[in-house]
C-alpha angles and dihedrals in degrees: 000000000000093000091048089053093048091047092050093048093048092046092046091050092051092045091049091051093048093046089049091051092049095048094045093057098262097310107161090213105045118194115273091236090061093048091050091049091053092044093052091045093051091046093050093049090050092047093050091049092047093047095044101045109358126233091326092062091049091049093047092049090051093052094044094050093042097050097078089051090052089057091049092049090048090054092047090051098048108026097070089055090050092047093051092048091048090056091049091050091051092051092048093049090050090052091048091048091052090049092048095052094042099249115160127207090216097055 
């Protein structure tokens, strides 16, 4: 239980800092009032979920809110590779088309 508590506090602290940065326009040192507001909000949401449905509700809420980010990260990981290969395929098809129709680079 101790490690779960430490993990939750560390994650909440990081999330509070990031949310504060995002809502303060990218300021790397967001105002303390904003960080406290986000911390209290996160704590209240977690408390309501724990009280209303126990640890299972908190876990389900985490998975449901994290799933769209998983899709975004998947796209970020694999789309650049697809884009680079698409450019390579276009260049290769242009070279093949030139070779097929007898175009010469020297002409």
